[in-house]
C-alpha atoms as one frame of an Amber mdcrd trajectory, in Angstrom:
protein
  -9.541  11.452  27.616  -9.367  14.012  30.702  -5.703  14.764  31.353  -5.804
  12.764  34.466  -6.417   9.154  31.892  -4.101  10.859  29.887  -1.495  10.965
  32.164  -1.792   7.508  33.564  -1.211   6.089  29.512   1.143   7.675  29.459
   3.386   6.482  32.662   1.901   2.547  31.291   3.103   3.088  28.440   6.521
   5.044  29.419   7.202   1.516  31.556   6.365  -0.553  29.350   8.477   1.183
  26.453  11.262   0.903  29.263  11.373  -3.284  29.833  11.809  -3.310  25.617
  14.993  -2.259  26.110  15.976  -5.081  29.084  16.864  -8.581  28.693  14.790
  -9.628  31.690  12.142  -8.644  33.380  12.192  -8.602  37.434   8.630 -11.022
  38.808   8.832  -7.939  41.597   8.724  -5.484  39.015   6.222  -6.677  36.856
   4.162  -7.236  40.415   5.213  -3.886  40.659   3.515  -2.635  38.059  -0.101
  -4.224  37.549  -0.638  -3.277  41.881  -0.154   0.455  40.614  -2.734   0.128
  38.334  -5.245  -1.940  39.775  -4.804   1.636  43.006  -4.958   4.099  40.711
  -7.416   2.982  37.956 -10.363   3.224  40.165  -9.808   6.778  42.198  -9.309
   8.008  38.026 -12.589   6.899  36.888 -11.522   3.216  35.198 -12.581   0.693
  37.798 -12.397  -1.673  34.501  -9.197  -1.721  33.868  -8.391  -2.291  37.660
  -9.472  -5.773  37.691  -8.747  -6.119  34.761  -4.961  -5.458  36.348  -6.458
  -7.405  39.142  -6.623 -10.263  37.472  -3.838 -10.688  36.003  -1.902  -9.682
  39.062  -3.440 -13.050  39.986  -2.367 -14.844  37.989   1.298 -13.661  37.988
   1.406 -14.507  42.369   2.026 -18.782  40.446   5.072 -17.411  38.539   6.846
 -16.297  41.448  10.401 -15.879  41.072  10.477 -15.721  37.312  12.403 -13.807
  35.072  10.235 -12.584  32.091  11.527 -11.293  28.775  10.631  -9.256  26.931
   8.228 -10.698  24.528   6.898 -12.926  27.785   5.701  -9.769  29.226   4.092
  -8.063  26.152   2.277 -11.090  25.422   1.090 -11.201  28.827  -0.283  -7.843
  29.368  -1.942  -7.728  25.698  -5.785  -8.311  27.319  -4.362  -4.855  29.168
  -3.716  -2.512  26.179  -6.390  -4.416  24.126  -8.664  -3.367  26.025  -7.219
   0.421  25.904  -6.880   0.534  22.778 -10.821  -0.607  22.373 -11.821   1.980
  24.747  -9.539   5.181  23.382 -10.069   4.660  19.521 -13.387   2.549  19.183
 -15.219   0.403  16.728 -15.823   2.662  13.323 -16.903  -0.141  11.155 -20.983
   0.468  11.690 -20.097   4.178  11.080 -18.188   4.194   7.674 -17.716   1.799
   5.362 -17.125   1.224   1.972 -19.245  -0.302  -0.902 -18.984  -3.387  -2.640
 -18.126  -2.213  -6.066 -15.109  -0.309  -3.892 -13.576  -3.461  -3.372 -11.248
  -4.124  -6.466  -9.413  -0.750  -5.707  -9.573  -0.473  -2.337  -6.677   1.548
  -0.960  -3.845   0.254   0.436  -2.388   2.354   3.125   1.253   1.601   4.551
   1.257   2.493   9.060   4.843   2.377  10.410   4.815   2.221  14.304   6.815
   0.764  16.371   3.988  -0.582  18.961   3.304  -3.722  17.772  -0.230  -3.814
  19.448  -1.071  -0.762  18.491  -0.361  -1.547  14.246  -2.312  -4.844  15.293
  -5.814  -2.970  16.290  -4.891  -0.136  13.621  -4.503  -3.261  11.263  -7.930
  -4.894  12.539 -10.245  -1.541  12.575  -8.890  -0.304   9.158  -9.441  -3.399
   7.354 -13.133  -2.920   8.505 -14.370  -0.595   6.347 -12.538  -1.806   3.205
  -9.318  -0.181   2.919  -5.700  -2.343   2.722  -3.032  -2.121   5.154   0.355
  -2.921   5.343   1.806  -2.651   8.597   5.690  -2.015   9.042   6.831  -2.195
  12.984  10.978  -1.658  11.834  10.757   1.975  11.196  13.962   1.085   9.008
  12.243  -1.101   6.978   9.572   1.394   5.649  11.088   3.182   2.697  11.439
  -0.477   1.229   8.077  -2.005   2.393   6.725   1.313   0.195   8.699  -0.119
  -2.795   7.029  -3.432  -2.538   3.193  -2.179  -1.803   3.108   1.063  -3.438
   0.471   2.060  -1.057  -2.050   5.056  -1.499  -1.554   6.495   2.072   1.345
   6.914   4.721   0.582   7.361   7.836   3.856   7.468  10.466   3.882   7.883
  13.611   7.052  10.675  15.294   8.701   8.665  18.280   9.417   5.310  17.692
  12.261   3.958  19.710  15.621   4.680  18.106  14.205   6.090  15.619  12.930
   8.811  14.883   9.294   9.338  13.111  10.222  12.378  11.135  13.802  11.324
  10.133  11.723   7.846   7.942   8.733  10.142   6.140  12.001  12.557   4.500
  13.579   9.344   3.844   9.942   7.840   2.250   9.526  11.872   0.805  12.935
  10.956  -1.241  11.875   7.872  -2.663   8.906   9.133  -3.576  10.124  11.902
  -5.923   7.178  13.611  -8.259   4.801  10.925  -7.181   1.359  12.195  -4.542
   0.997   9.906  -2.018  -0.263  11.470   1.196   1.472  11.085   4.697  -0.435
  11.282   7.945   2.343  12.062  11.586   0.144  10.454  14.702   2.135  11.780
  18.070   0.859  12.147  21.288   3.469  14.509  21.618   1.160  18.304  20.012
   3.414  20.253  20.956   3.536  23.088  18.354   7.165  22.478  17.150   6.630
  18.821  16.478   3.634  19.977  14.870   5.495  22.817  12.503   8.679  19.720
  11.597   6.362  17.492  10.538   4.665  19.729   8.459   8.536  20.928   6.870
   8.695  17.612   6.847   6.464  16.819   4.326   3.487  16.252   6.156  -0.173
  15.885   4.637  -1.672  16.280   8.352  -0.818  15.259  11.578  -2.937  13.436
  13.994  -2.507  13.784  18.075  -2.639  10.352  19.583  -5.206   9.425  20.987
  -7.429  10.157  18.423 -11.038  10.080  17.429 -10.687   6.584  15.038 -14.336
   7.292  12.636 -12.226  11.257  12.113  -8.543   9.114  11.558 -10.366   7.725
   8.440 -13.076  10.533   7.135  -9.485  12.384   7.496  -8.023  10.047   5.559
 -10.117   9.587   3.065 -10.724  12.932   2.563  -6.645  13.021   1.714  -6.633
   9.576  -0.549  -9.693  12.282  -2.462  -7.480  14.241  -3.435  -5.152  11.740
  -4.614  -7.410  10.449  -6.842  -8.439  13.867  -8.054  -5.303  15.003  -9.242
  -4.432  11.883 -11.052  -6.639  11.856 -12.031  -6.929  15.237 -13.842  -2.751
  14.988 -14.098  -1.861  11.219 -14.988  -4.705   9.028 -15.853  -6.631   8.120
 -18.541  -9.896  10.088 -18.538 -11.217   6.707 -21.780 -10.069   3.522 -20.314
  -8.088   5.184 -16.195  -5.501   3.822 -16.654  -2.097   5.612 -16.419  -1.390
   8.029 -19.565   2.109   8.470 -21.298   3.362  11.347 -18.388   3.215   8.878
 -15.771   6.233   6.594 -17.814   9.434   8.717 -16.979   7.940   8.420 -12.772
   6.972   4.589 -13.540  10.644   3.544 -15.263  12.744   5.538 -12.728  10.628
   3.642  -9.379  11.477   0.326 -11.526  14.110   0.941 -12.064  15.120   0.994
  -8.374  13.592  -1.407  -7.567  15.574  -3.397 -10.132  18.590  -2.370  -8.565
  18.167  -2.895  -5.183  17.529  -6.296  -6.100  19.052  -7.403  -8.970  16.061
  -8.259 -10.167  14.652  -7.791 -13.721  11.329  -6.910 -14.754   9.198  -6.629
 -18.441   7.601  -4.180 -20.386   4.928  -5.701 -22.242   3.555  -3.414 -25.380
   0.474  -4.505 -26.191  -1.497  -3.476 -29.801  -5.462  -4.520 -30.831  -5.654
  -6.170 -33.764  -7.200  -4.661 -37.082  -8.492  -1.544 -34.351  -9.505   1.117
 -36.986 -11.891  -1.513 -38.233 -14.164  -1.837 -35.928 -14.411   2.038 -35.319
 -14.924   1.924 -38.960 -17.567  -0.832 -39.238 -19.322  -0.633 -36.345 -19.267
   3.547 -34.845 -16.516   4.399 -32.398 -18.576   4.620 -29.401 -18.628   0.081
 -29.441 -14.307   1.588 -30.101 -14.550   2.957 -27.439 -16.232   0.341 -25.707
 -13.700  -2.157 -26.517 -11.080   0.019 -25.050 -12.095  -0.011 -21.818 -13.062
  -4.052 -21.623  -9.708  -4.061 -22.826  -8.030  -1.242 -19.898 -10.354  -3.162
 -17.344  -9.386  -6.500 -18.208  -5.050  -4.983 -18.235  -6.022  -3.922 -14.439
  -8.207  -6.736 -12.809  -6.248  -9.642 -14.557  -2.528  -8.541 -13.681  -0.954
  -8.548 -10.417  -1.810  -5.391  -7.951   2.053  -3.926  -8.375   1.358  -4.559
 -12.481   1.437  -1.222 -13.940  -0.924  -0.552 -17.149  -0.830   2.535 -19.434
  -2.685   3.740 -22.395  -0.226   4.354 -24.614  -1.611   5.494 -27.313  -4.615
   5.284 -29.130  -5.493   1.257 -29.330  -2.113   0.858 -27.801  -1.466  -0.324
 -24.242   1.939  -0.846 -21.647   2.449  -3.399 -19.575   5.622  -2.474 -16.562
   6.066  -6.141 -14.733   8.198  -6.389 -12.402  10.475  -8.302 -10.967  10.005
 -10.713 -13.957  11.557 -12.793 -16.060  11.174 -13.147 -20.308   9.401 -16.632
 -19.683   6.819 -15.230 -16.802   6.212 -11.860 -18.594   4.992 -14.802 -21.732
   3.096 -16.760 -19.604   1.121 -13.475 -18.048   1.059 -11.913 -21.461  -0.867
 -15.377 -23.298  -3.436 -15.613 -20.788  -4.578 -11.983 -21.074  -4.744 -12.890
 -25.024  -6.783 -16.163 -24.241  -9.074 -13.699 -22.138  -9.706 -11.054 -24.494
 -10.114 -13.483 -27.512 -13.207 -15.454 -26.021 -14.986 -12.087 -24.810 -18.485
 -10.766 -27.545 -18.886  -7.772 -28.501 -21.548  -6.516 -29.905 -22.393  -3.564
 -32.789 -24.729  -2.666 -35.180 -26.177  -5.585 -33.484 -23.844  -7.972 -34.779
 -21.648  -9.684 -32.598 -17.375 -10.153 -32.171 -14.867 -10.653 -31.220 -11.041
  -9.087 -30.787  -7.151  -9.814 -30.690  -4.287  -8.250 -29.898  -0.680  -8.181
 -31.140   2.597  -7.951 -27.986   5.733  -7.022 -28.398   8.559  -8.405 -25.021
  11.235  -7.555 -23.437  13.234  -7.830 -20.172  14.977  -4.974 -18.670  18.123
  -6.607 -16.940  20.511  -4.216 -16.592  21.132  -0.184 -16.383  22.466   2.105
 -17.694  19.711   2.412 -20.750  17.466   5.357 -20.672  13.368   4.164 -20.982
  13.153   4.729 -24.986  15.896   2.295 -25.837  13.910  -0.438 -23.672  10.302
   0.807 -25.361  12.082   0.779 -29.220  13.047  -2.047 -28.278   9.595  -3.924
 -26.675   7.848  -2.147 -30.510  10.011  -4.157 -32.109   9.426  -6.755 -31.423
   4.917  -5.904 -30.721   6.016  -5.064 -35.134   7.379  -8.896 -35.397   4.717
 -10.214 -34.206   1.914  -7.740 -36.042   3.905  -8.899 -39.073   4.041 -12.847
 -38.204   0.019 -12.561 -38.586  -1.373 -10.642 -35.339  -2.795 -11.885 -32.072
   0.745 -13.646 -31.186   3.419 -12.500 -28.707   6.856 -11.889 -29.501  10.040
 -11.600 -27.560  12.633  -8.706 -28.342  15.552 -11.655 -27.118  13.560 -13.774
 -29.964  15.016 -11.129 -32.611  17.631 -10.061 -30.449  18.896 -14.279 -32.376
  17.202 -13.638 -35.560  19.675 -11.598 -36.106
């Protein structure tokens, strides 16, 4: 896009942003807006835009004297702005997409921008390449959404009406703490000071608008791949691909922060495969590893997106179940137990089945360290093992028996 077209679009966007701050816009102001577009577009080589603006202007003539609200006007100019985004950013689905094998673990992008139309367009395009996207048009809700969706990458605009995107970025970085969630700043303002401030605020990349959509996707994909590599090296168990114990303290901090903010309890479940030593002894460690991988896959795909599964050690696993009360967690675990019990494994030409036992604790108050809740869950797990295995016991039940 040459400098004349870029300047032209900047003026259009400035006018639309001005209207968003007004309670009512006059017919004369709106008509003049489209009239100027019609007169300028053809001169700078944007004939199609001029034709579209001319059609909208004629449609307006039937409503002479009307006062427009910003919402009504935004609906009216949707056709014009959608064409702009289509021309500027282009469709990338034919150039870049994920295979169906990646669909279950598609990355989730949190996109923060107060331009609702731009968010709609980006959501449409990003979903075409197989990624998930959550859009936030109100920057003050960005941190809340961060806790809600646990994104793999955050994209945030610098300039938003009444809000400094870099301030929001700093808040997001503080909320993320030690997690590596890459952040991308997008802005039409590519001055050196803006770029430097973005990087100083914690941005991992800075992309100037308007951008080539294919380049945007590839640059974000590169950051997502680096995130995956770092997590694989530091936080993920090599055999099961679940989180390892190193990530437990950070996960606990996040869940505690969410519990305090929302006032909703969550549950911790400790799960242990029954008689697993016998599986290794009878069928060999390679078969035992396959059982562990299958069980990990069950935890990963049989739970909600925001539930977190860990390999706690050996044949022992842990689940964080956010915004979940004890009786609901009990139902989740019972469903998993039934599913796992029905699976068949093979070793040495012999088919066999496995079960697991579980201890659950509901975290409904603050002030206690993670170790306290783990001890309670472990006590419930011990009771499940001692009671005959292949069962689930809640820590509260043990408390009632004392």
